[in-house]
C-alpha positions in Angstrom: -68.8 -44.2 7.3 -66.2 -46.1 9.5 -63.8 -48.6 8.1 -65.6 -51.7 9.6 -68.8 -50.8 7.8 -66.8 -50.7 4.5 -67.8 -53.5 2.2 -65.8 -54.6 -0.9 -67.8 -56.0 -3.9 -67.0 -59.7 -4.3 -66.3 -59.3 -8.0 -63.6 -56.5 -7.4 -60.2 -58.2 -7.2 -56.5 -57.2 -7.7 -54.8 -58.0 -11.0 -54.5 -61.8 -11.2 -51.5 -61.5 -13.6 -49.3 -60.0 -10.8 -50.4 -62.7 -8.4 -49.5 -65.4 -10.9 -46.0 -64.0 -11.4 -45.3 -63.4 -7.7 -46.9 -66.5 -6.3 -48.8 -64.4 -3.7 -52.5 -63.6 -3.5 -52.9 -59.9 -3.1 -55.5 -59.2 -0.5 -54.6 -55.6 0.3 -52.2 -52.9 -1.1 -50.5 -49.7 0.1 -49.1 -47.5 -2.7 -47.0 -44.4 -2.1 -45.3 -42.0 -4.5 -41.5 -41.5 -4.5 -41.2 -37.7 -5.1 -38.0 -35.6 -5.1 -39.0 -31.9 -5.4 -41.3 -31.6 -8.4 -40.1 -34.9 -9.9 -42.0 -38.2 -9.5 -39.2 -40.9 -9.5 -41.6 -43.9 -9.1 -44.2 -45.6 -6.8 -43.6 -47.9 -3.8 -46.2 -50.8 -3.5 -46.6 -52.8 -0.3 -49.0 -55.9 -0.3 -50.6 -57.9 2.4 -50.3 -57.1 6.1 -49.1 -60.2 8.0 -52.0 -60.3 10.4 -54.5 -59.7 7.6 -55.5 -56.4 9.2 -55.7 -53.2 7.2 -52.4 -51.1 7.2 -52.2 -49.0 10.3 -51.2 -45.3 10.6 -47.8 -46.3 11.8 -47.2 -48.4 8.7 -48.4 -45.6 6.4 -45.9 -43.2 8.2 -43.1 -45.8 7.8 -43.7 -46.1 4.1 -43.8 -42.3 3.7 -40.4 -42.0 5.4 -39.0 -44.8 3.3 -40.2 -43.0 0.1 -38.4 -39.8 1.2 -35.2 -41.7 1.8 -35.5 -43.5 -1.6 -36.2 -40.1 -3.3 -32.9 -38.7 -1.8 -30.9 -41.8 -2.8 -32.3 -41.7 -6.4 -31.6 -37.9 -6.7 -27.9 -38.5 -5.6 -27.6 -41.4 -8.1 -28.9 -39.2 -10.9 -26.6 -36.4 -9.9 -23.6 -38.8 -9.9 -24.5 -40.0 -13.3 -24.8 -36.4 -14.6 -21.4 -35.6 -13.0 -20.0 -38.6 -14.7 -21.2 -37.2 -18.0 -19.9 -33.8 -17.1 -16.5 -35.2 -16.3 -16.3 -36.1 -19.9 -16.6 -32.3 -20.6 -13.5 -30.6 -22.0 -11.8 -27.4 -21.0 -12.9 -25.9 -24.3 -16.7 -26.5 -24.2 -17.5 -22.8 -23.7 -16.0 -22.0 -27.1 -19.0 -23.9 -28.5 -21.5 -22.2 -26.1 -20.0 -18.7 -27.0 -20.4 -19.5 -30.7 -16.6 -19.3 -31.4 -16.8 -22.7 -33.1 -19.3 -25.5 -33.6 -19.3 -28.7 -31.6 -18.2 -30.7 -34.7 -15.2 -28.4 -35.2 -14.2 -28.8 -31.5 -14.5 -32.6 -31.8 -12.4 -32.5 -35.0 -9.8 -30.2 -33.3 -9.5 -32.6 -30.3 -9.1 -35.5 -32.6 -6.4 -33.7 -34.6 -4.5 -32.8 -31.4 -4.6 -36.4 -30.2 -3.6 -37.8 -33.6 -0.6 -35.4 -34.1 0.4 -35.4 -30.5 0.0 -31.6 -30.3 -1.5 -29.3 -27.6 -5.2 -28.6 -28.2 -4.6 -24.9 -27.8 -1.9 -25.0 -30.5 -4.4 -26.6 -33.0 -7.1 -24.1 -31.9 -4.9 -21.1 -32.6 -3.1 -22.4 -35.7 -6.0 -24.0 -37.6 -9.1 -22.4 -36.3 -7.7 -18.9 -35.6 -9.1 -18.8 -32.0 -7.4 -16.1 -29.9 -6.1 -16.7 -26.3 -8.7 -14.1 -25.1 -11.5 -16.4 -26.4 -9.9 -19.6 -24.9 -9.4 -18.0 -21.4 -13.1 -17.7 -20.4 -13.6 -21.3 -21.4 -10.8 -22.4 -19.1 -12.2 -20.2 -16.4 -15.6 -21.9 -16.5 -14.0 -25.3 -16.5 -11.7 -24.8 -13.5 -14.1 -22.4 -11.8 -11.4 -19.7 -11.1 -11.0 -16.3 -12.8 -9.0 -16.0 -16.1 -5.8 -14.0 -16.1 -4.7 -12.7 -19.5 -1.2 -11.6 -20.5 -0.6 -8.0 -19.4 2.2 -6.1 -21.2 2.5 -3.7 -18.2 3.7 -6.3 -15.7 7.1 -5.7 -14.1 9.5 -8.1 -12.3 9.5 -7.9 -8.6 12.8 -9.0 -7.0 11.0 -10.0 -3.8 8.6 -12.4 -5.6 10.6 -13.5 -8.7 14.2 -13.1 -7.5 14.5 -16.4 -5.6 12.7 -18.5 -8.3 14.2 -20.2 -11.3 12.6 -19.9 -14.7 13.0 -23.7 -15.4 11.3 -24.6 -12.0 8.2 -22.4 -12.8 8.0 -23.8 -16.4 8.0 -27.3 -15.0 5.5 -26.5 -12.2 3.1 -24.5 -14.5 2.6 -21.5 -12.2 3.9 -17.9 -11.8 3.4 -15.6 -8.8 2.2 -12.2 -10.1 1.5 -9.8 -7.3 0.0 -9.4 -3.8 -3.7 -8.4 -3.8 -6.4 -8.1 -1.1 -7.4 -11.7 -2.0 -3.9 -13.0 -1.4 -0.9 -13.7 -3.6 -2.1 -14.0 -7.2 -0.9 -17.2 -8.8 -1.2 -17.6 -12.6 -1.5 -21.3 -13.6 -2.1 -23.5 -16.6 -3.9 -26.1 -14.4 -5.1 -24.6 -11.1 -6.4 -28.0 -9.8 -3.0 -29.7 -10.2 -1.1 -26.7 -8.7 -3.5 -26.6 -5.7 -3.2 -30.3 -5.2 0.6 -30.3 -5.3 0.7 -27.9 -2.4 4.1 -26.5 -3.6 3.1 -22.9 -3.6 2.4 -22.5 0.1 5.8 -24.2 0.8 7.6 -21.7 -1.4 5.8 -18.7 0.0 5.6 -19.7 3.7 5.0 -16.1 5.0 1.8 -15.8 2.8 -1.4 -17.1 4.2 -3.8 -16.5 1.3 -3.4 -17.4 -2.4 -5.7 -16.4 -5.3 -5.4 -18.9 -8.2 -6.0 -17.7 -11.8 -6.1 -19.8 -15.0 -4.4 -18.7 -18.2 -3.6 -20.2 -21.7 -0.3 -21.9 -22.5 0.6 -19.1 -24.8 0.0 -16.3 -22.3 1.7 -18.3 -19.6 4.9 -18.5 -21.8 4.6 -14.8 -22.7 4.4 -13.8 -19.0 7.3 -16.1 -18.1 9.3 -14.5 -20.9 8.3 -11.0 -19.7 9.3 -11.6 -16.0 12.2 -13.9 -16.4 13.7 -12.9 -19.8 12.5 -14.6 -22.9 13.7 -18.2 -23.3 14.0 -17.6 -27.0 15.8 -14.4 -26.5 18.2 -15.9 -24.1 18.6 -14.9 -20.5 19.4 -11.4 -19.2 20.7 -8.6 -21.5 24.2 -9.0 -19.9 24.1 -12.7 -20.8 23.2 -11.9 -24.4 26.0 -9.3 -24.5 28.5 -11.8 -23.3 27.3 -14.3 -25.9 28.1 -11.8 -28.7 31.8 -12.4 -28.3 32.7 -12.4 -32.0 34.0 -8.9 -32.6 32.3 -7.3 -35.6 34.8 -4.5 -36.6 33.6 -1.4 -38.4 32.7 -2.9 -41.7 32.9 -0.7 -44.9 31.4 -3.3 -47.2 27.5 -3.2 -47.1 27.2 -7.0 -47.8 29.5 -7.9 -44.9 27.6 -5.4 -42.7 24.3 -6.9 -43.7 25.5 -10.4 -42.9 26.8 -9.2 -39.5 23.5 -7.5 -38.8 21.8 -10.9 -39.4 24.0 -12.6 -36.9 21.7 -14.6 -34.6 23.1 -13.3 -31.3 22.9 -9.6 -32.5 19.3 -10.1 -33.7 18.4 -11.6 -30.3 20.2 -8.7 -28.6 18.3 -6.0 -30.5 14.9 -7.7 -29.9 15.7 -8.0 -26.2 16.4 -4.2 -26.0 13.0 -3.4 -27.5 11.2 -6.0 -25.3 12.8 -4.7 -22.1 12.0 -1.1 -23.1 8.4 -2.0 -23.6 8.2 -3.9 -20.3 9.8 -1.0 -18.4 7.1 1.3 -19.9 9.7 3.4 -21.7 8.4 5.9 -24.3 11.7 6.1 -26.2 14.9 4.2 -26.8 18.1 6.2 -27.5 21.1 4.5 -29.0 24.1 6.8 -28.7 27.4 5.6 -30.3 30.7 7.4 -29.5 33.5 7.9 -32.0 36.6 5.7 -31.9 36.8 2.8 -29.4 34.4 4.3 -26.9 31.3 2.3 -26.0 27.8 2.9 -27.4 25.3 3.9 -24.7 21.7 2.8 -24.7 19.2 4.8 -22.7 15.4 4.5 -22.1 13.1 7.5 -21.4 10.8 6.3 -18.6 8.1 8.7 -17.2 9.8 11.6 -19.0 13.4 11.0 -17.7 16.3 9.3 -19.5 17.7 6.3 -17.6 20.9 4.5 -18.6 20.2 0.9 -19.7 23.4 -0.7 -21.0 26.7 0.0 -22.8 27.6 -1.9 -25.9 31.3 -2.4 -27.1 32.2 -0.1 -30.0 32.7 -2.9 -32.5 29.0 -3.8 -32.5 27.6 -0.3 -33.2 27.5 -0.4 -37.0 26.0 -3.9 -37.2 23.4 -2.8 -34.5 22.4 0.3 -36.5 22.3 -1.7 -39.7 20.0 -4.3 -38.1 17.6 -1.5 -37.0 17.7 0.0 -40.5 16.8 -3.4 -42.0 13.9 -3.8 -39.6 12.4 -0.5 -40.8 13.3 -0.9 -44.4 15.8 2.0 -44.7 18.8 2.4 -47.0 21.7 0.7 -45.2 24.3 2.3 -47.4 23.1 5.9 -46.6 25.1 7.0 -43.6 25.4 10.7 -44.2 21.7 11.8 -44.2 19.1 11.5 -41.5 16.4 8.8 -42.3 13.2 7.9 -40.6 10.9 4.8 -40.7 8.7 2.4 -38.7 9.2 -1.0 -37.2 6.2 -3.4 -36.9 7.8 -5.5 -34.2 5.3 -8.3 -34.5 7.4 -9.6 -37.5 10.5 -9.9 -35.3 9.4 -10.7 -31.8 6.6 -11.7 -29.4 5.2 -8.2 -28.9 2.6 -6.5 -31.1 4.0 -2.9 -31.0 5.1 -0.3 -33.5 8.2 1.9 -33.2 8.9 5.1 -35.0 12.6 5.2 -35.8 14.9 8.2 -36.7 18.6 7.8 -37.6 20.8 10.9 -37.3 24.5 11.0 -38.4 26.5 12.5 -35.5 30.1 13.6 -35.0 32.9 11.0 -35.6 31.3 9.2 -38.5 28.7 7.4 -36.3 24.9 7.3 -36.4 22.5 7.8 -33.5 19.2 6.0 -33.5 16.1 7.2 -31.5 13.1 5.0 -31.4 9.7 6.1 -30.1 7.4 3.2 -28.9 4.0 4.2 -30.3 1.3 4.1 -27.6 -1.1 2.1 -29.7 -4.5 1.1 -28.4 -7.6 2.4 -26.8 -8.4 5.9 -25.8 -8.4 6.6 -22.0 -12.0 7.3 -20.7 -12.5 10.9 -19.7 -12.9 9.9 -16.0 -9.4 8.4 -15.9 -7.6 11.4 -17.4 -6.8 12.8 -13.9 -9.0 16.0 -14.3 -10.1 17.5 -11.0 -13.9 17.4 -10.6 -13.9 21.2 -11.1 -12.1 20.9 -14.4 -13.9 17.8 -15.6 -17.3 19.4 -15.3 -16.1 22.5 -17.2 -14.5 20.5 -20.0 -17.6 18.4 -20.5 -19.8 21.5 -20.5 -17.5 23.1 -23.1 -17.0 20.3 -25.5 -20.7 19.4 -25.6 -21.4 22.6 -27.4 -22.7 22.1 -31.0 -19.9 24.1 -32.8 -16.8 26.1 -32.1 -13.0 25.7 -31.6 -11.3 23.9 -28.8 -7.5 23.7 -28.4 -5.3 21.5 -26.2 -1.8 23.0 -25.8 1.5 22.0 -24.2 5.0 20.9 -25.2 5.8 17.7 -27.1 5.0 14.5 -25.2 2.6 16.2 -22.7 -0.3 13.9 -23.7 -2.2 16.4 -25.9 -3.4 13.8 -28.5 -4.3 11.4 -25.7 -6.6 14.0 -24.1 -8.2 14.9 -27.5 -8.9 11.2 -28.1 -10.5 10.9 -24.7 -12.7 13.9 -25.5 -13.6 12.4 -28.9 -14.5 9.1 -27.1 -16.9 11.0 -24.9 -18.5 12.6 -28.0 -18.3 9.5 -30.3 -22.0 8.5 -30.7 -23.6 6.6 -33.6 -25.3 9.9 -34.8 -22.0 11.8 -35.0 -19.6 11.9 -37.9 -16.0 12.5 -36.7 -13.0 13.1 -39.0 -9.5 13.2 -37.7 -6.2 14.1 -39.4 -3.2 12.8 -37.4 0.6 12.4 -37.9 0.9 9.5 -37.1 -2.4 7.8 -36.2 -1.4 6.2 -32.9 -4.8 5.7 -31.0 -7.6 4.2 -33.0 -11.2 4.0 -32.0 -14.3 2.6 -33.7 -16.6 5.1 -35.2 -13.9 7.6 -36.1 -12.7 8.2 -39.7 -9.0 8.7 -39.3 -6.6 10.0 -41.9 -2.8 9.7 -41.8 -0.7 12.7 -42.8 1.9 12.0 -45.5 4.0 15.0 -46.3 6.1 13.2 -48.8 3.0 12.5 -50.9 1.9 16.2 -50.4 -0.9 15.3 -47.9 -0.6 17.9 -45.1 -3.0 19.1 -42.5 -4.4 22.0 -44.6 -5.1 19.8 -47.6 -6.9 17.1 -45.4 -8.8 19.8 -43.6 -10.1 21.2 -46.9 -11.2 17.7 -47.9 -13.0 17.2 -44.5 -15.2 20.2 -45.1 -16.6 18.6 -48.2 -17.2 15.3 -46.3 -20.2 16.3 -44.2 -18.5 16.3 -40.7 -20.0 17.0 -37.3 -16.6 17.1 -35.5 -13.1 17.6 -37.0 -9.9 16.9 -35.1 -6.7 18.2 -36.6 -3.5 16.9 -35.1 -1.6 20.2 -35.1 -2.3 23.8 -36.0 1.2 25.0 -37.1 0.5 27.3 -40.0 -1.9 30.2 -40.7 -3.8 28.2 -43.3 -4.8 25.4 -41.0 -5.8 27.7 -38.1 -7.8 29.9 -40.5 -9.7 26.9 -41.8 -10.3 25.7 -38.3 -11.9 29.1 -37.5 -13.9 29.0 -40.7 -15.1 25.4 -40.1 -16.2 26.3 -36.5 -18.1 29.3 -37.7 -20.0 27.2 -40.3 -21.4 25.0 -37.6 -18.7 22.3 -37.0 -16.9 21.4 -33.7 -13.2 21.6 -34.3 -10.4 20.3 -32.1 -6.7 20.8 -32.5 -3.4 21.0 -30.6 -0.9 23.9 -30.2 2.7 24.0 -29.0 2.3 26.8 -26.5 3.1 27.0 -22.7 -0.2 28.2 -21.2 -3.8 28.7 -22.2 -3.9 32.6 -22.3 -0.6 32.6 -24.2 -2.2 30.5 -27.0 -4.6 33.3 -27.8 -1.8 35.7 -28.4 0.0 33.1 -30.5 -3.0 32.5 -32.7 -3.7 36.3 -33.2 0.0 36.8 -34.1 -0.6 34.2 -36.9 -2.9 36.7 -38.5 -6.4 35.6 -37.3 -9.1 38.1 -37.3 -9.8 38.9 -33.6 -13.6 39.2 -34.0 -14.0 35.9 -35.9 -11.6 34.1 -33.6 -13.3 35.4 -30.5 -16.7 34.2 -31.9 -15.3 30.7 -32.8 -13.3 30.0 -29.6 -14.9 27.7 -27.0 -11.9 27.0 -24.8 -8.2 26.1 -24.4 -6.8 23.4 -22.2 -3.1 23.6 -21.3 -1.5 20.4 -20.1 1.6 19.0 -18.5 2.6 15.6 -17.2 4.1 15.5 -13.7 5.7 12.4 -12.1 3.3 10.5 -9.9 4.2 9.3 -6.4 4.7 5.6 -6.1 2.5 3.6 -3.6 5.5 3.5 -1.2 4.9 7.3 -0.5 4.8 8.4 3.1 2.1 10.7 4.5 2.7 13.6 7.0 0.7 16.5 8.4 2.3 19.9 7.4 2.9 22.4 10.1 1.4 25.9 10.0 4.4 27.6 8.4 4.6 25.0 5.5 0.9 25.2 5.0 1.0 29.1 4.9 3.9 29.1 2.4 2.0 26.5 0.3 -1.2 28.6 0.3 0.7 31.8 -0.6 2.3 30.0 -3.6 -1.1 28.7 -4.7 -2.7 32.2 -4.4 0.1 33.9 -6.5 -2.3 34.5 -9.4 -5.5 34.9 -7.3 -4.2 38.0 -5.4 -4.7 40.2 -8.4 -8.4 39.5 -8.5 -10.8 42.1 -7.0 -12.1 39.9 -4.1 -8.5 39.1 -3.0 -7.4 42.8 -3.3 -10.3 43.7 -1.0 -9.7 41.1 1.7 -6.5 39.1 1.3 -6.4 37.5 4.7 -10.1 36.6 4.7 -9.8 35.0 1.3 -6.7 33.1 2.3 -8.5 31.7 5.4 -11.5 30.6 3.2 -9.1 28.9 0.8 -7.3 26.8 3.5 -10.7 26.0 5.1 -12.1 24.9 1.7 -9.0 22.6 1.2 -9.5 21.0 4.6 -13.1 20.1 3.9 -12.4 18.9 0.3 -9.1 17.1 0.7 -8.6 16.7 4.4 -9.0 13.5 6.4 -11.3 14.5 9.3 -10.6 18.2 8.5 -6.8 17.5 8.6 -4.7 18.2 5.5 -2.0 15.6 4.6 0.9 15.9 2.2 3.1 13.0 1.0 6.8 12.6 0.4 8.6 10.2 -1.9 10.2 7.1 -0.3 11.5 4.6 -2.9 11.0 0.8 -3.3 11.8 -2.0 -5.8 8.6 -1.1 -7.8 9.7 2.4 -8.6 13.5 1.6 -8.8 14.1 3.4 -5.5 13.1 6.8 -7.1 9.8 7.2 -5.2 8.0 8.0 -8.4 6.1 5.7 -10.8 3.9 6.8 -13.7 2.7 10.3 -14.5 -0.3 12.4 -13.8 -1.8 15.2 -15.9 -1.9 18.8 -14.7 -4.5 21.0 -16.5 -5.3 24.6 -17.0 -8.7 25.2 -18.6 -9.5 28.6 -20.1 -13.2 28.9 -21.1 -13.9 31.7 -23.7 -16.7 33.4 -21.8 -17.9 37.0 -22.6 -15.1 38.9 -20.7 -12.4 36.8 -22.4 -14.0 37.2 -25.9 -14.1 41.0 -25.3 -10.3 40.9 -24.4 -9.5 38.9 -27.6 -11.4 41.4 -29.7 -9.3 44.2 -28.1 -6.1 42.2 -28.6 -5.4 42.5 -24.9 -2.0 41.6 -23.4 -1.4 38.0 -22.1 -1.3 39.3 -18.4 -4.8 40.8 -18.8 -6.2 37.7 -20.3 -4.6 35.7 -17.5 -6.1 37.8 -14.8 -9.6 37.7 -16.3 -9.4 33.9 -16.8 -8.3 33.3 -13.2 -11.1 35.6 -12.0 -13.6 33.6 -14.2 -12.6 30.3 -12.4 -9.5 29.1 -14.3 -7.1 27.2 -12.1 -3.5 27.6 -13.5 -1.3 24.6 -14.1 0.5 25.2 -10.8 -2.8 25.5 -8.9 -4.1 22.3 -10.4 -0.8 20.6 -9.6 -1.0 21.8 -6.0 -4.5 20.4 -5.7 -3.1 17.1 -6.8 -0.5 17.3 -4.1 -3.3 17.5 -1.5 -4.9 14.5 -3.3 -1.7 12.6 -2.6 -0.8 12.1 -6.2 2.4 14.1 -6.5 4.7 16.5 -4.6 5.6 20.2 -4.9 9.1 19.4 -6.4 7.5 17.6 -9.4 4.9 20.3 -9.9 7.6 23.1 -9.9 9.6 21.0 -12.4 6.9 21.2 -15.1 5.3 24.6 -14.4 7.3 27.5 -15.7 5.7 30.1 -13.4 
């Protein structure tokens, strides 16, 4: 039916109420929806065509386009209104979303901060016990940049931090941290303000890219103190030493000594020494006074080597030792006997670390103090231990056995406990009961039941071990196997269906077997119980400033001969030495080579590694697995050399061989490997 034949019933009219209000008489109407996506924002009504004709297609098209434009305008208006509401959001809203606190508590906290003129963060931490690690993600969401927490391992870079003044950075609210693939990392309290001020690109003109990170006020101050010397602790260590100008002579009276030890400048000085040692990743602090008027030396052990730190005038030595004794609650009047204690540094300074302290009276009526910074914290995952793929696969296969004995051996400070904790982390599942006896408990992990040895109270390894066997264990870890009783109980426990881990102070894996048999172990029981022995050393790691080079044939040949020192006694090598040597070098080229070309690296030296060329340490490992030939040799009480030869033939890589593989991986160099391997 065409439009001209369309008739409208005379009684059908438009709503008269509308006509009354508008003063028009509606004859015809065009209605179109205003739709944005799936949302109906409203309807557009057009009445009466001027020429009294029905609305044409062109007019319908015009109205449709107008509705689209209106929908866009309305959507933008709504968005603006929402953004207006969002702008009233605070930096701390995510704390509510994460369930750290309720909306009412946050409102109360903001009100409190406004009323008392305090920083919101201060109120959050003081009254609501919110940690910086919880505040950080909230700031990150608000500023839309990643959160950068405080990292105790950061070290000062003269290139980045040397030209900058602490006061300037504090006022500006940003700190340069390090160069990364994204650009220079800038830690800020307010990234928007820092970006807007455009000061950073002016200071670092040679940089083209900057990666902004947000942090909390507290962590900003901690990082500033770490890189520029704590404001509270004064400036540099030399500055603090200069401030301690009041001579404190050798005091005999304990009361006067105690008051000298509480002297503000001395307290700051001792704190600064500990903070610097921790920042430089030192493991020990040695305070070495000399008799008479000679200065007292302070040295730090960094990556296994002692480095001079500072010398202190003789007249401060007694007050300094007394201060340390007070910090670990020792008898300050006892100067003739060695004493040992612990410092919980959190009480005295900005770091949450523990130190084990030993005082030793030395010649000339003076006392030495040696402090070990305890490596508290999380166990290292097994992947990050630095085991070669060959060793890692064999370690996992061995420790996943249901019962047996597994030892980690090496000298003091070679990372034995760290390795054991990494293995325990791998085995620590909800269906396993693990008991550990340690002296002291340094690494803690959830799911382990850990016992601290206390010899003064008569709690030694053997006593705890006996208790463990009554406590339904699956896995037992004993810190040290020093005496016959502990070892015998370890063997017994492993034979009764438990997995037992322990450490030994021996040089190599095969040597450990002889040592244990010499303690009086029954060779048959011991051979049955033993799963494996992992010997370990720490070698210095090359810094990133290392330089790569391709060794010539002579050097490569010498290197391969040194590597194959133990292998040449095996049957395959005796039969065809040259063929095996060629296979060895070819295998290296395909495993470690770059396009079939082997590369070695040499130390260079930069600001990061203090011009030494080495930074950090890498583990070298020697894993002996107690397979049938080895068990047979144990039962026969074979000599170390025989056990060694059988182990190498069975796939054991000696400490030196493992070190040499790490040289090809670019982690260390031959000098460092030779330093820690006896053979």
